[in-house]
N, C-alpha and C positions, 0 to 999 in steps of 0.2 A: 414487435415493441418498438414505437419510437424512443428514447430517450432525453434531457434534457442534456445531460451528462453521463457519460460512462470512465469511472473509474479503473484500471490494470492496477492491481496490486501482486507482486516476487518475494518472495522465497527464498529468493536465490540459497541451493547448492551444489555440490559436485556429483551427491549424489540422485537427488530425490530437487526436482525445483515444484514448489507449489505458485501457480497461480488461483487467484482469483476478480470477477470482473463484477465490478457492481455497477447498477446505473438507474440510477436519481433522475427521478419526477415530481417534483412539487414539491424537494426537502422532500421528498419522501427515500431512502435507499433501500433495492433490491437488491438483489442474486440472480446477475442472466448467468453466469459458471462458473464452475470451479474446478481442480483440478488439478493431478501433478503430470512433473515427465519423468519418466525412469530413468536415471545414467545410470547405471551399475553395470549396466553391457559392453558396453566403450572403456576399451579399460583401455583410451589412448587418452589422459584430462584433455588434449587440445582435440582432440571427440569430442567428446562432452558439452567443451565451449561446442563445437562451432553448430554441436545439435540446440545449446540453450537461445545459442540466438538463432540457428532458423527459428527453433518455436516462440519465441518470443514474437518476433514477423510476424508470425505467420499469426497468432493469435490479432496485432493488432489490427492485421489486414485482415483479421473477420471482425471482427467488436467495434470496430477504425476507433476506438477510447483520447478523452481529449483528456488526461490524465495517467503520469505512470504514483503509485507511491511506488517502493520497494524497501524491505527494510538490513541496515545498515551491519556489514559483520561487528558482533558484539569483538571487546581481546577477551583473545584466550590466551593462555600458555603454552599453542602448538604453533606456533613463528607456521609451519610451511600452510598449517592449517588454516589460518588466517588467510592467505599468500592465496588460496586453491578459489578460500570463499570469494573472496575481493575481487578476484578474477572472473568468475560466475557471475555480481555481478554488476560489474563492469562489461559486464560482456549484453547481459543482456538491460542495459541502459543505455547502449551502446542502437542496439537492437530498437529501440524507442527515439532517441533521440538523431537515426539513422528519417525515421517517421513527422520529426516533430514535435514532439511530445517533449509535452511538461512534464521535469521527473522532482518528487520527495522523494526527500531520506528519511525516514527515524526506528529510529533505535531499538530493540523490542522492547527495551522495559519502559516507554514511551507507549508504544505498540496493548500491548500489554495492559498500563492502565488508562488508559481510552477508549477500552474495551470492557474492561472487568472493573477497572476500581481498585487494580495491582499492581504492579509493577513487577512484585512479583510471582504471581497466577504462574498457573500448573495451561502445558499447553491443552489438558483436557478440560481447567475451566475456560478458556481463548474460547475452546472450537463450543461449547454449552451455549456461553455469554452470544455467541453468533447464531446461532441455530434460535433462540428465543428471540431476541433485537428484532435478526433477519423472516420470522418467521419460516426456518427451515426440517422440511420434516423431516425426520428422523432417517427412516432412510433414506432417502434423497443426502446425510451426512457420506460426507469423501472417507478411507479409508487408515489416507495419508493422513497428520496432523500439519502435513505440507501445506495444504489447499486451503482451510482455515485459517491457517499461521497468514496466510500471501495473500485473503479475507483478509484477516485484522487488520494488516494494512490497507488497503482501499475503503476500508470500513474510517483508519482513524485520518490519514485523509478526506475524507467526507470530511467530518464534526471540524476535522484544525481550520482547514477554508472553508466552511461554515461561518463560524465565529465572524460572528461584530465585531469592527474594528471601530475602536475607542481611542477617539483624541486625545491628547495628555489635553489636563483641564486649564483654566487661566487661575494664575497667582490672586490675581485680584480684580475688584471687579470694571477701572483703568485695564486690565490687559483683557478685560469680555471685550469691552462696546470697541476697543482697538481691535479684535478680531472680527468682527462680529459688525461694523458699523445694517446691518440691513434688517438687524432682527429690533436695533431699537428705532420707534418712535414716539 
Protein backbone atom coordinates (compact mmCIF):
# COMPACT_ATOMS: atom_id res chain seq x y z
CA UNK A 1 0.00 0.00 0.00
CA UNK A 2 1.26 3.48 -0.85
CA UNK A 3 1.10 6.11 1.86
CA UNK A 4 1.07 9.88 1.54
CA UNK A 5 3.39 10.08 4.51
CA UNK A 6 5.46 7.59 6.52
CA UNK A 7 6.73 8.31 10.03
CA UNK A 8 9.28 6.19 11.85
CA UNK A 9 9.19 6.30 15.63
CA UNK A 10 12.15 5.28 17.75
CA UNK A 11 12.31 4.48 21.46
CA UNK A 12 16.08 4.49 21.99
CA UNK A 13 17.63 2.04 24.39
CA UNK A 14 20.91 0.25 24.92
CA UNK A 15 19.32 -3.07 25.92
CA UNK A 16 16.16 -2.93 23.80
CA UNK A 17 15.42 -0.33 21.11
CA UNK A 18 11.84 -0.05 19.93
CA UNK A 19 10.70 1.05 16.49
CA UNK A 20 7.32 1.76 14.98
CA UNK A 21 6.42 2.65 11.41
CA UNK A 22 3.23 4.63 10.85
CA UNK A 23 1.64 5.21 7.45
CA UNK A 24 -0.72 8.12 6.85
CA UNK A 25 -3.38 8.38 4.14
CA UNK A 26 -5.97 11.13 4.05
CA UNK A 27 -5.09 12.12 7.62
CA UNK A 28 -5.70 8.55 8.84
CA UNK A 29 -2.73 6.85 10.52
CA UNK A 30 -2.20 3.09 10.40
CA UNK A 31 0.50 0.71 11.56
CA UNK A 32 2.92 -0.54 8.95
CA UNK A 33 5.33 -2.30 11.31
CA UNK A 34 6.65 -2.31 14.84
CA UNK A 35 9.23 -4.29 16.71
CA UNK A 36 12.34 -4.24 18.83
CA UNK A 37 16.05 -4.65 18.46
CA UNK A 38 17.45 -6.71 21.33
CA UNK A 39 20.94 -5.56 22.14
CA UNK A 40 21.77 -7.39 25.37
CA UNK A 41 23.66 -10.12 23.46
CA UNK A 42 26.34 -7.56 22.57
CA UNK A 43 28.77 -7.08 25.46
CA UNK A 44 30.40 -3.94 24.10
CA UNK A 45 28.45 -0.68 24.29
CA UNK A 46 30.12 0.34 21.02
CA UNK A 47 28.89 -2.79 19.24
CA UNK A 48 25.38 -1.98 20.50
CA UNK A 49 25.64 1.53 19.06
CA UNK A 50 26.86 0.13 15.75
CA UNK A 51 23.92 -2.31 15.63
CA UNK A 52 21.45 0.52 16.40
CA UNK A 53 22.86 2.52 13.49
CA UNK A 54 22.68 -0.47 11.14
CA UNK A 55 19.10 -1.37 12.15
CA UNK A 56 17.75 2.18 11.89
CA UNK A 57 19.48 2.63 8.52
CA UNK A 58 17.95 -0.68 7.40
CA UNK A 59 14.47 0.41 8.51
CA UNK A 60 14.93 3.70 6.66
CA UNK A 61 15.95 1.86 3.49
CA UNK A 62 13.06 -0.60 3.82
CA UNK A 63 10.18 1.76 4.69
CA UNK A 64 11.44 5.09 3.24
CA UNK A 65 10.03 7.29 6.02
CA UNK A 66 9.45 10.98 5.44
CA UNK A 67 10.06 11.90 9.07
CA UNK A 68 11.42 10.49 12.31
CA UNK A 69 9.95 10.95 15.77
CA UNK A 70 12.23 9.97 18.62
CA UNK A 71 11.69 9.84 22.34
CA UNK A 72 14.03 12.18 24.19
CA UNK A 73 15.93 10.78 27.15
CA UNK A 74 14.40 11.95 30.39
CA UNK A 75 16.55 13.18 33.24
CA UNK A 76 17.40 10.34 35.57
CA UNK A 77 19.53 9.96 38.64
CA UNK A 78 22.08 7.67 36.98
CA UNK A 79 24.38 9.82 34.86
CA UNK A 80 26.02 6.83 33.16
CA UNK A 81 22.63 5.48 32.04
CA UNK A 82 21.69 8.90 30.69
CA UNK A 83 24.96 9.12 28.78
CA UNK A 84 24.46 5.68 27.20
CA UNK A 85 20.84 6.46 26.33
CA UNK A 86 21.86 9.78 24.79
CA UNK A 87 24.45 7.99 22.66
CA UNK A 88 21.85 5.46 21.49
CA UNK A 89 19.51 8.30 20.57
CA UNK A 90 22.28 10.15 18.74
CA UNK A 91 23.24 7.10 16.69
CA UNK A 92 19.61 6.51 15.67
CA UNK A 93 19.32 10.17 14.72
CA UNK A 94 22.55 10.01 12.70
CA UNK A 95 21.18 7.07 10.69
CA UNK A 96 18.10 9.14 9.79
CA UNK A 97 20.08 12.31 9.12
CA UNK A 98 22.35 10.33 6.78
CA UNK A 99 19.22 9.88 4.63
CA UNK A 100 18.09 13.53 4.99
CA UNK A 101 15.11 12.61 7.16
CA UNK A 102 13.89 15.43 9.42
CA UNK A 103 13.72 14.53 13.11
CA UNK A 104 11.29 15.60 15.82
CA UNK A 105 12.11 14.86 19.44
CA UNK A 106 9.43 14.42 22.10
CA UNK A 107 9.66 14.07 25.85
CA UNK A 108 8.11 10.88 27.26
CA UNK A 109 5.54 13.00 29.14
CA UNK A 110 4.46 14.69 25.87
CA UNK A 111 4.10 11.36 24.06
CA UNK A 112 2.04 9.81 26.85
CA UNK A 113 -0.12 12.93 27.08
CA UNK A 114 -0.87 12.92 23.35
CA UNK A 115 -1.81 9.22 23.30
CA UNK A 116 -3.64 8.75 26.63
CA UNK A 117 -4.41 12.26 27.83
CA UNK A 118 -2.23 11.57 30.88
CA UNK A 119 1.47 12.41 30.84
CA UNK A 120 2.07 10.00 33.71
CA UNK A 121 0.34 7.01 32.08
CA UNK A 122 1.93 3.58 32.41
CA UNK A 123 3.49 1.94 29.36
CA UNK A 124 0.66 -0.62 29.39
CA UNK A 125 -1.93 2.17 29.17
CA UNK A 126 -0.11 3.69 26.21
CA UNK A 127 -0.01 0.30 24.48
CA UNK A 128 -3.72 -0.29 25.05
CA UNK A 129 -4.68 3.16 23.75
CA UNK A 130 -2.55 2.60 20.64
CA UNK A 131 -4.26 -0.75 20.13
CA UNK A 132 -7.65 0.95 20.22
CA UNK A 133 -6.75 4.09 18.24
CA UNK A 134 -4.97 2.21 15.46
CA UNK A 135 -7.22 -0.89 15.52
CA UNK A 136 -4.37 -3.30 16.22
CA UNK A 137 -5.62 -6.84 16.86
CA UNK A 138 -4.68 -8.14 20.30
CA UNK A 139 -2.68 -11.01 18.81
CA UNK A 140 -0.55 -8.52 16.85
CA UNK A 141 0.50 -6.59 19.95
CA UNK A 142 4.24 -6.92 20.59
CA UNK A 143 5.71 -8.61 23.64
CA UNK A 144 8.02 -5.68 24.40
CA UNK A 145 6.50 -2.31 25.27
CA UNK A 146 9.49 -0.57 23.68
CA UNK A 147 7.82 -1.22 20.31
CA UNK A 148 4.57 0.45 21.35
CA UNK A 149 6.53 3.32 22.92
CA UNK A 150 8.19 3.89 19.55
CA UNK A 151 4.85 3.71 17.74
CA UNK A 152 3.48 6.19 20.29
CA UNK A 153 6.31 8.62 19.40
CA UNK A 154 5.33 8.34 15.72
CA UNK A 155 1.63 8.89 16.48
CA UNK A 156 2.45 11.83 18.76
CA UNK A 157 4.40 13.37 15.88
CA UNK A 158 1.48 12.78 13.53
CA UNK A 159 -0.84 14.59 15.97
CA UNK A 160 1.60 17.45 16.57
CA UNK A 161 2.45 17.99 12.89
CA UNK A 162 -1.19 17.77 11.81
CA UNK A 163 -2.38 20.62 14.00
CA UNK A 164 -3.53 23.62 12.02
CA UNK A 165 -1.32 26.66 12.23
CA UNK A 166 -3.20 29.53 13.83
CA UNK A 167 -1.96 32.95 12.95
CA UNK A 168 -1.61 35.50 15.66
CA UNK A 169 -4.73 37.62 15.83
CA UNK A 170 -5.02 41.32 15.27
CA UNK A 171 -5.48 43.71 18.16
CA UNK A 172 -7.82 46.02 16.29
CA UNK A 173 -9.91 46.37 13.14
CA UNK A 174 -7.38 48.87 11.83
CA UNK A 175 -4.58 46.29 12.19
CA UNK A 176 -6.77 43.60 10.54
CA UNK A 177 -7.50 45.85 7.53
CA UNK A 178 -3.83 46.75 7.20
CA UNK A 179 -2.82 43.06 7.19
CA UNK A 180 -5.68 41.90 4.95
CA UNK A 181 -6.38 44.51 2.27
CA UNK A 182 -7.54 41.80 -0.16
CA UNK A 183 -10.33 40.73 2.22
CA UNK A 184 -11.95 44.19 2.29
CA UNK A 185 -14.45 44.97 -0.47
